[in-house]
N, C-alpha and C positions, 0 to 999 in steps of 0.2 A: 431596436427593432430587429436587428439580425439575431441577437441573443435570443429574443423570444421566438423567432422563427426555428432557429436550432433546437430549442427547448421543446417546442412542438413537434418538431420531426423526431426528436429522440423518443418522445413519449409513444408517438406512433409507431415506431420500429419496435419498442418494447411491447407494444400489444400485438402487432403481428409484423414480424422482420422481413417475411417475404413479401407481403403485399405493400407494406410501408406507405398506405393512402393517407391523404389527410382526412381525418373522420370527423364528423360534427361533436361527437363528444370523446376526446382523447383518454377520458377516465373510464368509459364503458369498455367491458371486455370486447364486444363487437357490436356494432350496429349494421353490420352489411348482411343483407339476405344470403347470399351465396356462401358467406363465411361461416354461417351456423352449419351448414352440412359439409363444410371443407374436411377432407379427410387426407389432407397433405401428410406425408410422413416426413417429418422433420429429420434430416441426417444428423447423427450424432456427431461426425467429425467437422460438420460445416458450422462455422461460427461467424457472426457478423464482422468480427474483425478481420478474419481470414478474407471475406469478399470485400472489405474495404481497402486491405492491403492489395489484393489482386487488381482492383479498380485503379488504385493509386500506382501500381507497378505499370499498368496499361497506359495511364495518362503520362508518366514519365517517359515511357518508351516513345510515345507519340510526340512529346515535347522535343526528344532529343532527334528523332526523325525530322521534325519540323525546323529546328535550328540546322541540322545538315542541309536540308533543302534550302534554307535561306542564305546559307553561306555558298552554296554551290551557285544559286541565282545571283548573288553580289557578285560572285567571281565571273560569271557570264556577262553581268552589266558591265563590270570593268573591262572586260576583253572587248566587248563591243565598242565601248567609248574609245579604247585603244586603236581599234581598227578605223573607227570614224575618223579619228585625229589623223591617221597615217592617210586615208582617203584624201581628207581635206589638204594635207600637207602636198600630196601628188598633185592635186588639181591646182594648187596654187603654183606650184613648180611648172607644170605644163602651161598654164596661163602666162608665166614670166616668159618661158621659152618662146611661145608664139608672139608676145607682144616685141621680144628681142629680135626675132626673124623678120618681122614686118618693117623694121627701122631701116 
């Protein structure tokens, strides 16, 4: 199923790399009314491979940022748990001192 989807998307990209829409007939040059009058100048230096690489770099940078945030969050969570543990120990100590004084 995924292979078919990827193949169809590749055919659509070959037909119109910028619009890249799912067309009714992927073999047709175009069946989109707006595309018949499209006068978009395709830049010679821009290739689909470059666009994909740029998108991939962006995704990788977001993954990196996400993992940094996750590790920072995990550290804060551990710090929070340590503080709760200290608080609980102090409360137990106070409770022990109160019971000791009342004897």
